[in-house]
N, C-alpha and C positions, 0 to 999 in steps of 0.2 A: 664287342665280342665277335670273334670271327666263327662262323657256323659251317659244318660240313654238309655237303649236299652228296646223298647217296642214292642208289637205286637198290642194291642188293642188301641193303641194311637200313633198318629205321628203329626208332623208339616209338612204340605203340602208346604206351600209357607210363605214368609215374604216381608213386603214393607211398606212404607207410614205410619209408627206407627202401623201396625197391624200383627197379625199372623193368619193363615188359619190352623185349627187344625181338625183332625180327632178323634173323641172320639167314640170308636166302629163303629157304622154305622151312627152317627150324625156329620155333618159338622158345626163347630163354626168358627166364625170371631171374634177375640177379640183384644182390643188394648193392645200394649206393648211398654213401654217407651224406651225399649233398640234397637227398631227397627227404625232406623233413616236413613236408605236407602231406595231407590225407589224400588217399586214393579216391577216385570217383566210382570205383566198382572193386569188386573182388577179382583181382587180377590172378589168383592162383587158380580160379576156376575159368579162366579165359579158354575157349575152344581152341584145340590145337596145341595148346602148351606141351612143349616136349620135355623140359626139365626145370626144376628150381633149385638155386644153390641156397643152402640152409646153414646159416652161421650158427655156430656153438657159442653158448654163453662163456665158455672157458678159453675161446681163440680157436680159429680156423673154421672148419665146416664141411659140408659134403654135398654132393650134387644128389637130388632126388629126382629120379626119371619118371615122368608122368606118362609117357607114350612112346611110341616108336621113334627112334632117331638114330642116325649114322652116328659112328665112333667119331668120325671127323668127315669135314666136307669143304668145298672151295666156293668162295664168294669173290665178286671181282668189282674193281673200281676204276673204270675206264679199261685201259688195256692191262691193268695190274690185277694179278691173282694172288689169294692167300688161303693157306689152309686154316680152316677153324677146327678147334678141337677143345671140348670143355677140360679144364685142368685144375689143379690145386688152386685154392683162395680164389675162387670164383672167375679166374682168368679163361679166355678163349683162345689167346695167341695173337690178338690184334686190338689196337685202340682205334676205333673207326674215326672218332674226332680228329685224329692227326691229318685226316685227308687235306685239311686247310693248309697245314704246313707242307705236305707233300707237293701241292698244286703251287705254291709259292715258290719253294725251292726249285721244282722242276722248270718253271718259267725263268727263273733267274739263270740256271744252267744254260738252257737253251738259247737265252738271250745273250749269253757271253760270247757266244761265237768263237769259243776256243776250248781246248781239253781242260776240263776242270776235275781236279782230284779233291775228294771228299774224306774227311776222316768222320766215322759215325761211331760215337761212344755210347755205352749202356744200350747197345743197338737193338736188343731184343730179338724179335724174330724178323726183323728187317723191312718194316714198313717203309721207313724213309730210304733205307739201303735200295729197296727195289724202286722206289720212284725215281732217286737219283740216276741209277744205273739206266733206267728207261729213258731218262733225258740225255744220256750220252756220257755222263760222268764215269771216272775211275772211282771205285769207293773202297774204303777200307773199313770192315765192319768188325767191331770190337765189343764183346760181351764176356762176362765171367762165367756164365752157364753154357756149357757145351751143347746140351740138348736145345737150347735157343738158338745157338748159331748154326745148328744143322737144320732147323726149322728155316732159317733165313735163307739158306741154299736151296731148300725145297721151294720156298716163294720165288726165289729167282728163277728156278727151272719152270715152275708153273707159269710164270709170266713170259715165257719165251726167251729168257735173257741168260741161259746157260753159257754162253760165249762172252757175256759182258766181263770186263776187267774189275771184278770183285775179289778183295783179299779177305778171307775168314780168320778171325784172331780169337782165341779163347785166352782170356788173360784178365788180370786186375786192370782197370783203365789208366788208374794214375800211374801204375809202373811200367804200363806200356808206353804212355806219353812220354815220361822220362826217358826211357829208351830211345824212342823216336828223336827226342832233342839231341841226344848223344850222337846219333846217327847223322844228324843234320838233315833229317827228312822235312819236307815241307808240303802243305796242304793249302788249297784254295779256299776251301770250306771246312768248318768243324760244326758238327751236330751234336748234342749231348741231351739225353733224357734220363737224367739220375735220379735213383731212388731216394726215399728219406733215410732209409737204413739199409743197410746191405754188407755181403762179404764177397769177398773176391775167391778165386779157385783155391788159393791156400789160406783162406781164413782172414785175409785183410779185412779190417773194419772201415765201413764208410758211413759218415753221419753228415747229412746234407748241410745243416749249418755252419759246421765247421770246416768242411772239405771243399765245398762249391767254389768258392772265390779264389782259393789258392789253385784249384784244377783249371780254372778259366785262365788264371795268369801264366800257367804252365803252357796251355793250348795256344795262347796268343803268340808263343815263340815258335810255333809250328806253322803260323801263317806265312804264306808265300809273300813276294814283294808285290803282288797285284792280286790280293784276296777278294773273294766275292761276298760271302756272308758268314757269319757265326750265330748259329741258332741254339738256344736253350729251351727246353720244355720242361715243366715240373707238375707233378700232381700234388705235392706237399702243400697243405692247406695254408700253412703261414707264408709261404713264398708268394707275395703278391706280384703283379705285373711291374710295379715301380720297383721293387726290389730287384728283379731280374733285369730291368732298364738300367739301373744303378750299377750293377755288376758289369754289364756289358760297356756302359759309358767309362768306368774307371779302369777296367782291364784290357778293353780293345779300342775303342773310339780314341782314348787319350793318346794311343800310339799311332792309329791309322786313319785318323779323320772319320770321314763318313757320317752315318746317322743311326740312330737306334730307335726303336719301337717295341713296345709291349703290349699284350693284349689278352683277354680271356679267349679260352677256346671252348666250344659248345656243340650240341646237337640239338637240332630241331626235333620236336616230338609230334606226335599226331594229335596233341591236345591243343586247344587253341590259346594262343599267347603264352605258351611254356617253351622255354628253352633250357636244356639241361647243360649246366656248367660241368666242364670236365678238365680243368686245371688252366695253367697260365703259360704263356710263351713269351720269348723276347728274341728279337733278331738285331744283330749289326749288319748294315749294309754299306757296301763301298761304293756310294755314289754321292 
């Protein structure tokens, strides 16, 4: 398992289906389906708790505010800056465990010692976009949600990268990739963080189990003659690291050589011996 290291974020405690987190100076209590063990104390009465996300038995849920807190605020990871804002379905606009992938991709881009063009699909609020741009890459950021693409632009500017060569696209990822193939566009790296289920801006359906492998096959056609990496991340419980590795072996390594690796992604907690699992990633590397 690869574990993210933060200063502005931490998991204070876990238990009873929840995680207690510090986001800068704000303390949040959010559900986490991986937390199936008991809590060692009553986290809802933790001193300084700002808000709790309460899930509904019928689906969805709502934020319950326990004390004073800003409607939005900024946290940093190294020189990267991100806006945090409690949103629907327990989200905050950032997945901090992805810092392990940001670090790896940044090192690859800097180590290439050439201009690298990156395609970031299902790019959300742009954690990977900001990291790659800060490392000197040209980035094409694609997501079907306009509000999330706008937030990515905010994060780029907060990070002092307003002049970075980032292209923002609001579109269905598969349709965009198909058009890029017709345009004969090429990229040195591809990143994707697909949902289990989803809809594009025009109602296009996405189901991971049936759509992921064909999309990776399509994206392979966009790789340049000297590609750098291809990274897949997933929060879908059934998509194990070996499954991601198999996909990259069959759809990318088969045509480009190199090597693949896959791993769990997690977060350290302040509880002794407890690491919180946060999904799986796999990467193809041209080395």
